[in-house]
C-alpha positions as CSV (number, residue, x, y, z in Angstrom):
1,M,-2.4,4.7,19.2
2,G,-1.0,7.6,20.9
3,I,-0.3,10.9,19.0
4,I,-1.1,10.7,15.3
5,T,0.7,13.2,13.0
6,Y,0.5,12.0,9.6
7,I,-2.5,9.8,9.3
8,I,-6.3,9.9,10.0
9,Y,-7.7,6.7,11.7
10,E,-11.4,6.1,11.8
11,P,-12.3,2.9,13.7
12,R,-15.7,1.7,12.5
13,R,-17.1,-1.3,10.8
14,V,-15.6,-0.3,7.6
15,A,-12.4,1.3,9.1
16,R,-10.6,4.2,7.2
17,I,-6.9,4.9,7.3
18,K,-6.1,8.1,5.5
19,L,-2.7,9.4,4.5
20,N,-2.7,13.0,5.7
21,R,0.3,14.9,4.3
22,P,-1.5,16.6,1.5
23,E,1.3,19.2,1.5
24,Y,3.8,16.7,0.4
25,R,1.3,14.6,-1.6
26,N,1.4,12.1,1.1
27,A,5.0,11.2,0.7
28,L,5.8,8.3,3.1
29,S,8.1,9.1,6.0
30,H,9.2,6.6,8.6
31,V,6.8,8.2,11.2
32,M,3.9,8.0,8.6
33,M,4.4,4.3,8.0
34,E,4.7,3.5,11.7
35,E,1.4,5.3,12.3
36,M,-0.1,3.3,9.4
37,D,1.4,0.1,10.8
38,D,-0.1,0.8,14.3
39,A,-3.6,1.8,12.7
40,F,-3.5,-1.6,10.5
41,E,-2.7,-3.7,13.7
42,Q,-5.4,-1.9,15.7
43,A,-7.9,-2.4,13.0
44,D,-7.0,-6.0,12.5
45,A,-7.5,-6.7,16.2
46,D,-10.6,-4.8,16.8
47,D,-13.5,-7.2,16.5
48,N,-16.0,-4.3,15.4
49,V,-13.8,-3.7,12.2
50,E,-14.8,-6.2,9.1
51,V,-13.1,-4.0,6.2
52,I,-10.0,-1.7,6.1
53,V,-10.0,1.1,3.5
54,L,-6.8,2.9,2.7
55,S,-6.8,6.3,1.0
56,G,-5.0,9.5,0.7
57,E,-6.1,13.1,1.5
58,G,-5.5,16.0,-1.0
59,T,-4.9,15.8,-4.7
60,D,-3.0,12.5,-4.7
61,F,-3.0,9.1,-3.1
62,C,0.7,9.0,-2.6
63,A,3.7,10.4,-4.4
64,G,6.2,7.8,-3.1
65,H,8.7,7.8,-0.2
66,D,9.8,11.0,1.4
67,L,13.3,11.6,0.3
68,G,14.0,15.0,1.6
69,S,11.4,16.9,3.6
70,E,12.8,18.8,6.6
71,E,10.9,16.7,9.3
72,H,11.7,13.4,7.8
73,L,15.6,14.3,7.5
74,A,15.3,15.6,11.1
75,E,13.7,12.3,12.2
76,M,16.4,10.4,10.4
77,A,19.1,12.2,12.1
78,K,17.3,12.0,15.6
79,R,17.4,8.2,15.1
80,G,21.1,8.1,13.9
81,L,20.0,6.8,10.5
82,D,22.0,9.5,8.6
83,K,25.2,8.2,9.9
84,D,24.7,4.5,10.7
85,K,24.4,2.6,7.4
86,K,23.7,-0.7,9.0
87,A,21.1,0.8,11.2
88,E,19.6,2.6,8.0
89,Y,19.4,-0.8,6.2
90,Y,17.3,-2.5,8.7
91,A,15.1,0.5,9.3
92,E,14.5,0.7,5.5
93,K,13.7,-3.1,5.4
94,R,11.3,-2.8,8.2
95,H,9.4,0.2,6.7
96,K,9.6,-0.7,2.8
97,M,9.3,-4.3,2.9
98,D,8.4,-6.0,6.2
99,M,5.5,-3.6,7.1
100,R,3.8,-4.0,3.8
101,L,4.2,-7.9,3.7
102,G,2.6,-7.7,7.2
103,W,-0.4,-5.8,5.7
104,H,-0.6,-8.2,2.9
105,Y,-1.2,-10.9,5.6
106,L,-3.7,-8.9,7.7
107,S,-6.6,-11.3,8.6
108,K,-9.2,-8.8,7.4
109,P,-10.1,-7.6,3.8
110,T,-8.3,-4.4,2.7
111,I,-9.0,-1.9,-0.1
112,A,-6.9,0.7,-1.6
113,M,-8.8,3.8,-2.9
114,V,-6.4,5.5,-5.2
115,H,-6.7,8.9,-7.0
116,G,-4.1,11.1,-8.7
117,W,-0.5,10.1,-8.4
118,C,0.5,6.6,-7.1
119,I,4.1,6.5,-7.3
120,F,6.8,3.9,-6.1
121,G,6.2,3.6,-2.4
122,G,2.6,4.7,-3.0
123,E,2.0,2.0,-5.5
124,M,3.7,-0.5,-3.2
125,I,1.3,0.4,-0.3
126,S,-1.5,0.0,-2.8
127,A,-0.2,-3.4,-3.9
128,A,-0.3,-4.6,-0.2
129,M,-3.9,-4.2,0.0
130,D,-6.2,-7.1,-1.4
131,I,-8.3,-5.0,-3.7
132,I,-7.5,-1.6,-5.5
133,F,-10.2,0.8,-6.9
134,A,-8.9,3.8,-8.6
135,S,-10.5,7.0,-10.0
136,E,-10.0,7.8,-13.7
137,D,-7.3,10.2,-13.0
138,A,-5.2,7.9,-11.1
139,K,-1.6,7.2,-12.5
140,F,0.7,4.3,-11.5
141,L,4.5,4.3,-11.4
142,P,5.4,0.8,-9.9
143,G,8.3,0.3,-7.5
144,Q,11.2,-1.9,-8.7
145,A,12.4,-3.7,-5.7
146,Q,11.3,-2.8,-2.2
147,F,7.9,-4.7,-2.3
148,F,8.0,-6.1,-5.6
149,T,4.5,-7.2,-6.7
150,L,4.1,-6.1,-10.3
151,P,4.9,-9.5,-11.9
152,W,2.2,-11.1,-9.6
153,D,-0.3,-8.2,-10.7
154,V,0.2,-8.2,-14.4
155,G,2.3,-11.2,-15.3
156,P,6.1,-11.4,-16.0
157,R,6.3,-10.3,-19.6
158,K,3.8,-7.3,-19.0
159,A,6.0,-6.4,-15.9
160,K,9.1,-6.4,-17.8
161,E,7.7,-4.2,-20.5
162,I,6.4,-1.6,-18.0
163,L,9.5,-1.7,-15.8
164,Y,12.1,-1.7,-18.6
165,E,10.5,1.4,-20.2
166,H,10.0,2.9,-16.7
167,R,6.6,4.4,-17.6
168,V,3.4,5.6,-16.1
169,V,0.3,3.4,-16.2
170,S,-3.1,5.0,-16.4
171,A,-5.9,3.6,-14.3
172,R,-7.7,2.3,-17.3
173,E,-4.8,0.3,-18.7
174,A,-4.0,-0.8,-15.0
175,C,-7.5,-2.2,-14.8
176,E,-7.2,-3.9,-18.2
177,L,-4.2,-5.7,-17.0
178,G,-5.8,-6.9,-13.7
179,W,-3.7,-4.8,-11.5
180,V,-6.5,-2.5,-10.6
181,N,-9.9,-4.0,-10.0
182,R,-12.4,-1.2,-10.8
183,V,-12.1,2.3,-12.1
184,Y,-14.6,5.1,-11.4
185,L,-15.2,8.7,-12.1
186,K,-13.3,10.7,-9.5
187,E,-16.4,12.0,-7.9
188,R,-17.9,8.6,-7.4
189,L,-14.7,6.7,-6.2
190,E,-15.3,7.2,-2.5
191,A,-19.1,6.3,-2.6
192,E,-18.5,3.4,-4.9
193,T,-15.6,2.1,-2.8
194,L,-17.6,2.3,0.4
195,T,-20.6,0.8,-1.1
196,F,-18.4,-2.3,-2.0
197,A,-16.6,-2.4,1.4
198,N,-20.0,-2.4,3.2
199,R,-21.2,-5.3,1.0
200,V,-18.1,-7.3,2.0
201,A,-18.6,-6.3,5.7
202,N,-22.2,-7.7,5.5
203,N,-20.9,-11.0,4.1
204,F,-20.2,-13.9,6.6
205,R,-17.0,-13.0,8.4
206,G,-15.6,-16.5,8.6
207,R,-16.2,-17.1,4.8
208,V,-14.5,-13.8,3.7
209,R,-11.5,-14.3,6.1
210,G,-11.2,-18.0,5.2
211,L,-11.1,-17.0,1.3
212,K,-8.4,-14.4,2.0
213,L,-6.3,-17.1,3.9
214,A,-6.8,-19.5,1.1
215,I,-5.9,-17.3,-1.7
216,N,-2.8,-15.9,0.3
217,H,-1.7,-19.4,0.8
218,M,-2.0,-20.2,-2.8
219,M,0.3,-17.3,-3.5
220,D,2.7,-18.5,-0.9
221,T,2.6,-21.9,-2.4
222,M,3.6,-20.3,-5.8
223,G,6.5,-18.4,-4.0
224,F,5.0,-15.1,-3.3
225,G,6.7,-14.4,0.1
226,T,10.0,-15.8,-1.1
227,E,10.2,-13.8,-4.1
228,I,9.3,-10.6,-2.4
229,D,12.2,-11.3,0.0
230,Y,14.6,-12.1,-2.9
231,A,13.7,-8.8,-4.8
232,W,14.4,-6.8,-1.5
233,H,17.8,-8.4,-1.3
234,T,18.6,-7.5,-5.0
235,K,17.5,-3.9,-4.5
236,S,21.1,-2.4,-4.4
237,Y,21.7,-3.9,-7.8
238,I,18.4,-2.9,-9.3
239,S,18.6,0.6,-8.0
């Protein structure tokens, strides 16, 4: 993978990808998302990996996109994205829609392990995973356009209610809505998530991957990929 700055990647049977910018509450810079994308690609290609778990170091899972740290702004300037609006648009599309859609289509099961704040970009990367487990202290503020999955996760009427009001959703409410799969005490979250991940890893590989392909195909038949793309193209209006 080369030099890794903002994540921790642990390749094993249950592979771990950990967001590692705790001083910024794991805010997502372009470099960080590129490191995540490399790690997901490597884990998906590694025949020894059966399941991938995404989590965040520090007090929060992810506080959203990096909008102003010195290193992120410097990287944007280095790439010329602070001046070239067309290049900025395509870079944003790659990082905030294309990568996440690619993670949705990974061949292996993926689990988001969420604690603390899970805001906008953080909610979107958790939504790109197959399954979400959360601690009781987790708080979700959903994204509105860039990887727009909330209507799929909670249904259109509830999505409208939450998004129109622009409100934070607790882990318990998210679980009741089917947005989050399970909620655990904070001190039990990691152990319970890894126990589940290992049970999945011990299942017949072909069956698990076949089920994922079938469910993803069902979603696409219902228009998932098309609607994700449409939402991206309406984001300038939404925002």
